[in-house]
N, C-alpha and C positions, 0 to 999 in steps of 0.2 A: 499528557493525553496522547501525544504522538507515539510515545513508547508503547502505550496500551494498544493503540490502533495497529502498529506494526506487528506486535506479538499476536493479536487476535487473527489478523489476516494470514500471517505465516502459519498459524495453527490450522487455518482453513485450507491453504494450498498444499501443505505437506502430504496429507493422506491422499489427496486427489492425484498428485503426480506420482507418488510412490506406488500406488495401486492402479494407475491408469491403464496399463496394458492387460490387467486381469479382469476387467468388467466390460461386458458387451455394451451395456447401456451407456457407460462413460465414453466408450469408443464412438458410439453413434453421436453422442453429444458433441464430442470434439470434432468429428467429421462434419457435422452440421455447422459448427463454428468456423471451420476452415472454408466451407463453401460460402457461408453468408457474410463472413467478415473479411474475407480476402487474405487470410493468413497464407504466406508462401509455403506450400507443403511440398516436401520432397518424398512423397509417399510412393506407393507401388507404381512402378513403370509397367504399364499394361503389356508392352511388347517384349520385356526383357527375357522372361522365361521362354516365350515362344521363339525368340530369335536363337536362343541356344539350342532348342530342340530342332529347329529348322536346319541346323548344320548337317543333320543326319538324313536330309532329303536331297534329291537332285531332280533336274528337269531333263526329260528324254526328248531331245530335239527331233529325233527321227519319228517319234510318235505324236508329233504336233504340239509338243510343249506340255504334255500332261505330267503331273507331279506324281512320282512314285517313291516308295520307300527304298533306300539304298540297302541292298542285301548282297553280301553280309557287310556289317560295319564294325571294323575292329576297334573303333573308338567309342562304342556305345556306353561302356562303363565310365569313361571320362566325361561324356556328355551328360550322363545321369548325375554325376557328382557336381558338374558345373550348374546343372539345373537346380539341384538342392541348395548350392551356395547362393545362386541368384535369388531363389525364393527366400532364403534366410536373410539375405541382405535387404530384400524388399520389405519383409516383416519388421526388421530392425528400424528401417526408415519410417515405416508406418507408426511404430510405437513412439519414435522421436517426434514425429509430427503431432501425435495426440498430446504428448507431454507439453510441446511448445504451444499448442492451441490453448490448453488449460492455463498455462502460466501467463500468456499474453492476455487472456480474458480477465484474469485476476488483477494484472497490472493496470489494465484499462479502468477497472472499477476502483482501484485503491492506489492513488498516486504516491503515498508514502513508501510503497514497496518497490518503486521503480529503481533501476540501478543508479540513476543519477537524475537530479532535477534542480532547477533554479526557479524560484517563484517570488514575485513581488505583488503585494497587496496594498492598494490605496484605500484608506478608510476615511470617509468624509467627516467633517466637523459635527460634533454633537454636544449637547449641553451636559456639562459635568457638575455634579454636586459631591463635594468631598467632605467626609467626616473624620475628625481626629479624636480617637478614644471616645466615640459616641456623641461628640459635639460637632455641630456644623462648622467647617473650617473655611471652605472656599467654594466659589462657583465660577464657571467660565465655559469657554468653548474648548473642546478637546478633539484633536485629530491624530491619526497614526499612519505610519508607512512602515511595512515590514518586508524585508528581503531575506529569504531563506534558501539554504542550499542543503540538499540531502545527497549522501553517497552511501549506497549499500554494497557491501563486499562479502563474497563467500570466502571463508577461511579454510574450512576442512569439512569434507563429506565422507562419512563412513557408511553410507547407504543405510542398511537396516539399523545400524548402531547410532544413527543421528548425524547432525551437522552443526557446525559452528559458523556464525556470521558476525560481522562487525558493521556498525552503522555510524557514520560521522554526520554531525548536524551543526550548521552555522546559521545564526540569525542576527540581523542588525535591525533594531527597532528604533524608529524616530518618533518621539513624543512631542506634540506641539500644543501649547496652551496659548489662548488669547482672550482678551476681555475679562481678565481675572479679577474677582472681587473678594475681599476678605483678608488677603495676605499680599505682600509684595514678592513677586517672582523675579529674581535677577536674570535668569536665563529661561525664557519661555519655550525654548526649543532645545531638547537634549537627545542624545542617542546612546544606546547601550548595545554591547555585543554579548552574545551567548554562544558558547561552543560546547557541544555534547559528543560523547562517545558511548555507544551501547554495544556490548558483546553478549551474545546469546547462544545457548545450546538447545537444540530442539530435536525431538525424536517421535516416532510413531510406534505405539504398542497396542496390545489387545488387553482389555480389562472388562471383566463381567460379560464376556462374549461380544463386546463392541470395540470399534476402533477408538483408541484413546491417544490424543496428541498432547504432549507436554513440552514445556520449555522453562528454562531458568535464565535470567538475564541480569546484567549489572549495568546501571546507568550512572555516568559521571558528567557533571555540568560545571562549567567555569565561566567567568566573566572577563572583564578587562584586567583584573588583577593577576590572572594566571594561576591561581590556586583553586582547589576543589571547593566550590561554593554549595554544591548540592549533590547528593547521591541517593540511589534507590536500588534495592534488590527485589526482583519480582519473580514469582513462580506462577505459571499458567497451566491449566489442565482443561481439556475440552473433549466431550464425547461426540462422535459422529452418530447421530440418532437416525438420520434418514438421508439416503442418497439415491435419487432416480434421475431419469433423463432431464426432468424439468425442475427438480427441487433438491436443495441441500439444506439440512437443518443440524446445527450444532449447539450444545449447551455446555457451560463450564464456569470457571471462576478464576480470578487473579488475586493472589496474595501479595501485598506490598509491604516491604520493610523500608520505611522512610521516616526519619525523625520529624519531618514537617507534615506528613500525611495524617489527615483525620479520618480516613477511610481505609482500614487495613485490608479489607476484602471487597472486591468489586465483581458482581455477576457479569458473565459474558454470554452473548448469544450471536449466532450467525444464521440468518435465514435468507436464502437466495432462491429465486424462482424465475424460470423462463416463461414469459407470458406470450400471448399471441401477437402477431405482426411485428416480431423482432424486438419486443420490449423485455427488459430485465429488471426485476425488483431486487434491490440489495439492502437488507437491514443488518447492520453490524453494530450491535449495542456494546458500549455506549457511544460509539463514534459517529455513525452516519445512517441516513435513510435516503435512498436515491432511487429514481426510476430512469433507466437508460434505454436509449433507442439507437440501433445501428442504422444510420442513414444510407451509407454505402461503404465500399472497401476502404475509404480514406477518412470518413467522417462519422463521429458519434456525438449525440446530443443527450443531455441529462437534466433532471430537475430534482432538487432535494435539499436536505438540511444536513450540515456537517458541523461537528463540535471542534472548536479550535482553541488551543491553549498556548500560553507563552510564559516565560519567567525571565526577569531581568534582575541584576544585582546592584545594590547601592551601598555606599559608605557615607555615613553622616558624622558630623561633629557636634550636633546639638545634644545637650544632656537629657532632653525630654524623649528621645527616641533611641532605639538600639543603634550602636555604632555600625553594625553590619546588618543589612536587611534585604529581603527578597520582595520583589513586586510581581505578583502572579495575576494573570487574567484568564478568564474563561468566557468564550463567545460562541454564538451560533451564527453561521452564515447560511442564508437561504436564498435560492434562486437558480436560474438556468446556467448550464455550462456546455461548452463545445470543445471537443478535441479533434484536431486535424492532423492526419499523418503526412508529414513533409517528405519522408523517405523511409528507408528500411531501418533507420536508427532513431530519428527524431520525431517527436510528437509535440505539437503546439497546442496549448490550452488557454481558453479564455472563459472566465466566469464573472458573474455580477449578480447584484441583488441587494438584500438587506442584511446588515451586520448588527446582531442583537447582543449587547454586552450582558453577561450573566453575573460575573464576579470580577471585581478589581480590588485587590487587597495587598497591603504591605505589612510585613511581620518580621520578627527577628530571624536571623539567618538559620538557626537550628531550633526554632520554636514551631509549635503546631500552627498550621495555616489558619485555624479558627481562633487563634489568640492574636489577632491583628490589631495594629494601632491606627491604621488608616483604611477607610472603606470608601470606595468611589461608586457613584451611580451615574451611568452614561446613557443618553438616549440612543434608540435604534437609528442607524444612519445607513446610507447607501455605501456600497463598496464595489471595487472592480479588481480582479486578479488576473495576472498574466503569468504563464509558466511555460517552460521548455524542458522536456524530459528526454532521456535516453531510454529506449525501449526496444527489445530484440524482436522486431517483426519478422 
């Protein structure tokens, strides 16, 4: 799901940035963002052109200091060229500022796209009911702690021809069982490492008279053994159907080639709208639904629901289960979140609320996820998340 989220939001950012300098509405939106959210803009220096032109003037001290044009001025051609250069430089800085504002806004809304982030989630104990091949196997209390690290790297950018990116993912998940009934558990606390690498190619085109953004990506995952335990090839395509000062609307689909996936095609949707009083509505399906408020230049608050997924890899010696197995989980986290800008590079985030388990399954390494041998049901429990991100303010 993290791969899906990154692909969707990248598809959203790409057309906005690549066409940012060509749309007046988008420019006004970015300028409003710069003013309201405190982005450090190096836009037009109001006095730069005037100072160049003022070189061709002089003060006549004899006439009481009145300003007169210098006639003749042998350097008027040089001054005119300097003025044009200064104006061009100012416009270039203005475009860069608009692009930066759009990118920062997207990174604030979507943590998985930030250049780097470390995050730890503490999930409280909840009642677990575990079934083995359709029969009740065990019950007990189940708690988790997840530490995740993201690193997003640009590899190559060909402007109109597209760009290549690489993402590195590391997760350490600690599972804790207590008060177990039904089976004897030798080690009630165990940890698993998951390492992932995603490479993607993305580009912006025009199709049927509309902006069309596409991508192709390869995902590789490994565990403690060091071999490839899971892979997926994904292709995304989205149409930009509406773009105004307040609203962005995109529709598309993702095709997944994965031996374990039971859903080869997933519909995608992005709907973002600027509401009154500094509120932003962000619906990115199937990943999140959030309402965000800009409090001041350093503080943002939000409330919403986000889908979270994870996968760990196990090796068994029992003849009743596959020797190599995946343990996949799908959860919803709902509640408030706060992001605080520490400086021009670091963003501190805190979120809390309710953690709602949707799917906890264990299945053979290369089998379909719906052909599982273990199915767990876990109660909704509280959670708290702490994260630190690198973001180019």
